[in-house]
C-alpha positions, 0 to 999 in steps of 0.5 A, a space after each residue: 625629146 626635141 632634137 635640133 641639128 646644127 647646120 639645119 633649118 627647122 623651118 623653111 621660114 628661117 631666114 638661115 640654118 642653125 649655126 655649126 656649133 663650136 662648144 667652148 669648154 669652160 670650168 666652173 667650180 672644178 667642173 668642166 662644161 661645154 657651152 655654146 658660144 653667145 654668137 651662136 645663141 644670138 644667131 639661132 634666137 634671131 633666126 627663129 624670131 619666135 616670141 620667146 626668142 624675142 624675150 630672151 635677146 633684151 635680157 642678154 643685151 643688158 647682161 653685156 653679152 651682145 657685144 660689137 663682135 657678136 653683133 659682127 658676126 650677124 648678116 644683114 637680116 638679122 642685125 635688122 631684126 636685133 635693131 628692131 628688137 632694141 628699138 621696141 623694148 
């Protein structure tokens, strides 16, 4: 098992710590689930910037999940990484 804590860096090379999570309750097929907000997920992916994270971003982007609102939550360094991924796709 591998535990990751919100608000902490996993590696010193990360640009910023994992965001503080505020899960959203979503109902689906009569069940309630807690899900991570897309903005938090994008921040984590861009901050870690591993190969698998860089692969997930274009898929999320193509699905329309990375909106202007989500982009506006990113700091300059993470926005730069997002633009780089988009430019090299």
